C-alpha positions in Angstrom: -0.8 -225.7 -21.1 -0.6 -229.0 -23.7 1.1 -230.7 -20.6 -1.8 -231.2 -18.5 -3.4 -233.0 -21.5 -1.2 -235.4 -19.6 -1.0 -235.1 -16.2 -2.5 -232.4 -13.8 0.3 -231.6 -12.3 2.8 -230.1 -14.1 5.3 -230.1 -11.0 4.4 -233.8 -10.4 7.8 -235.8 -9.3 6.7 -238.4 -10.0 4.8 -238.1 -13.8 7.1 -235.2 -15.0 10.3 -235.7 -16.3 12.3 -232.1 -17.3 15.3 -232.4 -19.0 18.0 -230.3 -20.8 18.8 -231.0 -24.4 22.0 -230.8 -23.4 21.5 -234.0 -21.3 20.3 -236.1 -23.8 23.1 -235.1 -26.1 25.2 -236.3 -23.5 23.5 -239.5 -22.4 21.2 -240.8 -25.8 19.3 -243.4 -24.0 18.4 -241.0 -20.8 15.5 -239.7 -23.4 14.0 -243.3 -24.0 14.2 -244.3 -20.6 12.3 -241.1 -18.4 9.6 -241.4 -21.8 9.6 -244.7 -21.1 10.5 -245.0 -17.0 6.8 -246.4 -15.2 5.3 -243.6 -12.8 4.8 -245.6 -9.0 1.6 -243.7 -8.6 0.5 -244.7 -12.2 -0.7 -242.4 -14.9 0.5 -241.1 -18.0 4.1 -239.0 -18.3 5.4 -235.9 -18.9 8.8 -235.2 -20.5 9.5 -231.8 -21.3 13.0 -231.2 -23.0 14.3 -227.1 -22.4 17.0 -225.3 -25.6 15.8 -228.1 -27.0 18.5 -228.0 -31.0 19.2 -229.2 -34.2 21.9 -232.2 -32.0 18.8 -234.2 -30.4 17.5 -234.8 -33.9 19.0 -238.4 -34.6 18.0 -239.6 -30.8 13.8 -238.0 -31.1 14.0 -239.7 -34.5 15.3 -242.9 -33.3 12.4 -242.5 -29.7 10.2 -241.3 -32.3 9.9 -245.2 -33.8 9.5 -246.6 -31.4 7.4 -244.0 -29.1 5.8 -244.6 -26.2 2.1 -243.6 -26.3 1.7 -243.2 -22.6 4.1 -240.7 -22.8 3.7 -237.4 -24.1 7.2 -235.1 -24.9 7.3 -231.6 -25.2 10.1 -229.8 -26.8 10.8 -226.4 -26.0 12.8 -224.4 -28.6 13.6 -221.0 -30.2 13.3 -219.9 -33.8 13.8 -222.8 -35.5 14.1 -221.5 -39.4 12.5 -224.0 -42.2 15.3 -225.5 -42.6 15.9 -227.1 -39.0 16.6 -230.5 -38.8 13.8 -230.8 -35.5 11.4 -228.8 -36.7 11.0 -230.8 -40.4 11.2 -234.4 -38.2 8.4 -233.0 -36.1 6.5 -231.6 -39.2 7.2 -234.8 -40.9 6.6 -237.7 -38.5 3.4 -238.8 -37.7 3.0 -239.6 -34.6 4.7 -235.7 -33.5 4.1 -232.0 -34.8 5.9 -228.4 -34.4 3.8 -225.6 -33.1 4.1 -222.0 -33.1 4.2 -219.7 -30.0 4.0 -216.4 -30.2 5.0 -213.7 -27.9 2.8 -210.7 -28.4 3.6 -206.9 -27.2 4.8 -205.2 -24.7 1.3 -205.4 -22.9 0.9 -208.9 -23.9 4.0 -210.4 -23.2 3.7 -208.2 -19.2 0.7 -209.8 -19.4 1.6 -213.6 -19.4 4.8 -212.7 -16.6 1.7 -211.1 -14.1 0.2 -213.9 -14.4 2.7 -216.9 -14.0 3.6 -214.6 -11.2 0.5 -214.5 -9.3 -0.1 -217.8 -10.3 2.3 -219.0 -7.3 1.5 -216.4 -5.1 4.2 -213.9 -6.5 3.9 -210.0 -7.1 6.0 -208.0 -8.8 6.4 -204.1 -8.5 5.3 -202.4 -12.1 8.8 -201.5 -13.0 10.8 -205.0 -12.6 7.0 -205.7 -14.4 8.4 -203.3 -17.3 11.9 -204.0 -17.2 11.4 -208.2 -17.7 8.5 -207.3 -20.2 10.9 -205.2 -22.6 14.0 -207.3 -22.2 12.5 -211.3 -22.4 13.2 -211.5 -25.8 11.6 -214.9 -28.0 9.1 -217.3 -28.2 6.9 -217.8 -25.5 8.6 -220.0 -24.3 11.4 -218.5 -24.3 9.7 -215.3 -21.6 8.1 -218.5 -19.0 11.3 -219.8 -18.9 12.6 -216.7 -17.3 9.8 -216.5 -15.3 10.5 -220.1 -14.1 13.4 -219.1 -13.4 12.7 -216.0 -11.4 10.4 -217.8 -9.2 13.1 -219.5 -8.8 15.1 -217.3 -7.5 13.0 -215.7 -5.3 12.2 -219.0 -3.2 9.3 -218.1 -0.3 10.1 -214.3 -0.8 6.6 -213.3 -2.5 7.5 -209.8 -2.9 9.2 -209.3 -6.3 11.7 -205.8 -7.3 13.1 -204.9 -9.7 16.6 -205.9 -8.2 15.8 -209.2 -7.8 14.5 -209.1 -11.6 18.4 -207.8 -12.9 20.0 -210.3 -10.6 17.7 -213.5 -11.6 17.0 -212.3 -15.4 19.5 -209.1 -15.7 22.3 -210.9 -17.8 22.4 -210.7 -21.3 19.0 -208.4 -21.3 19.7 -205.9 -19.0 23.3 -205.1 -20.6 23.0 -206.8 -23.9 19.5 -205.9 -25.3 19.0 -202.4 -24.3 23.0 -201.7 -25.8 22.2 -202.9 -29.0 18.4 -200.8 -29.2 19.7 -197.6 -27.7 23.0 -198.1 -29.8 21.7 -197.9 -33.2 18.7 -195.7 -31.6 22.1 -193.4 -31.1 23.4 -193.8 -33.7 26.1 -195.6 -32.3 27.2 -198.3 -34.3 29.7 -199.1 -32.6 28.2 -200.1 -28.8 25.2 -201.8 -31.1 27.6 -203.8 -33.3 29.4 -205.3 -30.1 26.0 -206.9 -28.4 24.7 -207.7 -31.8 28.1 -210.1 -31.4 27.1 -210.7 -27.4 23.3 -211.9 -28.1 25.1 -214.1 -30.6 27.5 -215.9 -28.6 24.4 -216.5 -26.3 22.4 -218.1 -29.0 20.2 -215.0 -29.5 18.5 -215.5 -33.0 18.8 -213.3 -35.8 15.2 -213.2 -36.1 14.6 -213.0 -32.8 17.2 -209.9 -32.4 15.3 -208.3 -35.8 12.2 -208.3 -33.9 13.3 -206.1 -30.7 15.0 -203.5 -32.7 11.0 -203.8 -35.1 9.6 -203.2 -31.1 12.3 -200.3 -30.3 11.5 -198.2 -33.6 8.2 -198.7 -33.5 7.5 -197.4 -30.0 9.7 -194.5 -31.2 7.3 -194.3 -34.4 4.6 -194.0 -31.8 6.0 -191.6 -29.2 7.4 -189.2 -31.7 4.1 -188.5 -33.3 2.6 -187.6 -30.0 5.1 -185.7 -29.3 4.8 -183.6 -33.1 1.2 -184.1 -31.7 1.5 -181.4 -28.8 2.5 -184.1 -26.1 5.0 -183.5 -23.1 8.3 -186.2 -23.1 7.8 -186.9 -19.6 4.0 -188.1 -20.2 4.4 -189.9 -23.8 7.3 -191.8 -21.7 5.3 -193.0 -18.6 2.1 -193.6 -20.8 3.6 -196.0 -23.6 2.8 -199.6 -23.1 4.8 -200.8 -21.2 5.9 -197.5 -19.5 10.2 -196.1 -20.6 12.1 -197.6 -18.0 13.0 -194.5 -15.7 16.8 -195.4 -16.5 16.6 -195.5 -20.0 14.2 -192.3 -20.4 17.4 -189.9 -21.3 18.5 -191.6 -23.9 14.4 -192.8 -24.5 13.5 -189.0 -25.5 16.9 -187.7 -27.7 15.7 -190.6 -29.9 12.2 -188.8 -30.4 13.8 -185.5 -30.7 16.9 -186.8 -33.1 14.3 -189.9 -35.5 11.7 -187.9 -38.3 8.8 -189.6 -38.8 9.3 -190.3 -42.3 12.7 -192.0 -41.6 11.4 -194.3 -38.8 8.5 -195.5 -41.4 11.3 -196.5 -43.6 13.4 -197.5 -40.8 10.1 -200.0 -39.8 9.8 -201.1 -43.3 13.5 -202.5 -43.3 12.9 -204.2 -40.5 10.0 -206.1 -41.7 11.7 -206.6 -44.3 14.9 -207.9 -42.2 13.1 -210.1 -40.0 11.6 -212.1 -43.6 15.1 -212.1 -45.0 16.7 -214.2 -42.5 14.0 -216.8 -42.8 14.5 -217.4 -46.2 16.6 -216.5 -48.3 19.8 -218.3 -48.6 22.5 -215.4 -47.1 23.8 -215.6 -43.4 21.2 -214.4 -41.7 23.5 -213.1 -39.7 25.5 -210.9 -42.6 22.0 -209.5 -42.7 21.6 -208.2 -39.7 25.0 -206.1 -39.1 24.3 -204.6 -42.4 21.2 -203.2 -41.4 22.1 -202.2 -37.7 24.9 -200.3 -39.7 22.5 -198.4 -41.8 19.9 -197.9 -39.9 22.6 -196.4 -36.7 24.8 -194.6 -39.3 20.6 -193.2 -41.3 20.1 -189.3 -39.5 
């Protein structure tokens, strides 16, 4: 991890500071104070800024003008498009950089979560890992943040159940993402649009929503091809990567039967185009997403 280039222990209370972007916005001097603080134990400082957004750009710009070369600042943010002021500042500054962190497919996400938990001595039930890998959306930083949240929630209890995951990480993921993909896939435009509105309110970027939909319809495409190849629905759902969560099996089975392979291929093409449009065009990404949700929900 990048932070280990500055400190040997990411949990060192003397040399590591973790700041929420909101706290920096409320108190702009705090960034410089933490970056320039002298540790009682000596050594370099690491400052992590979580949930960063464009609003911290002027504060960061002021700091970079007289940055402390004995401190490393890592800024963790969600999707930042090419017009993002924060991204542009880091790309153009000689003493800063913008590094993309891409999340892999469902299996890759599950491996990231499982490895983080094991590093901290935790063991999670398979259905807990499966749910998190499907419902934790966004970039790698978001996956790590949700897993860290789960670790904090568990405390000394090292055995993680599905109910623990829902309690710690289920607020946005369980309802909104499931309602979105199963609303679109099930032809329920009203439920899908309500979920989309909720995700927007939670600050989930449109590009992330497009990718979640891509992932769902990609899984449906694989499942449909196997179904037409003679496999049983139950076996297909258990052997997908990750497996279909048991509470979603009925809805997933219905969608396997509802969609034709050619239609699924067209939908995946449209969703890939949607992601590209969200990144490049001047048209609001939210409008593009809602139009796609309505169109796909109405498809046959």
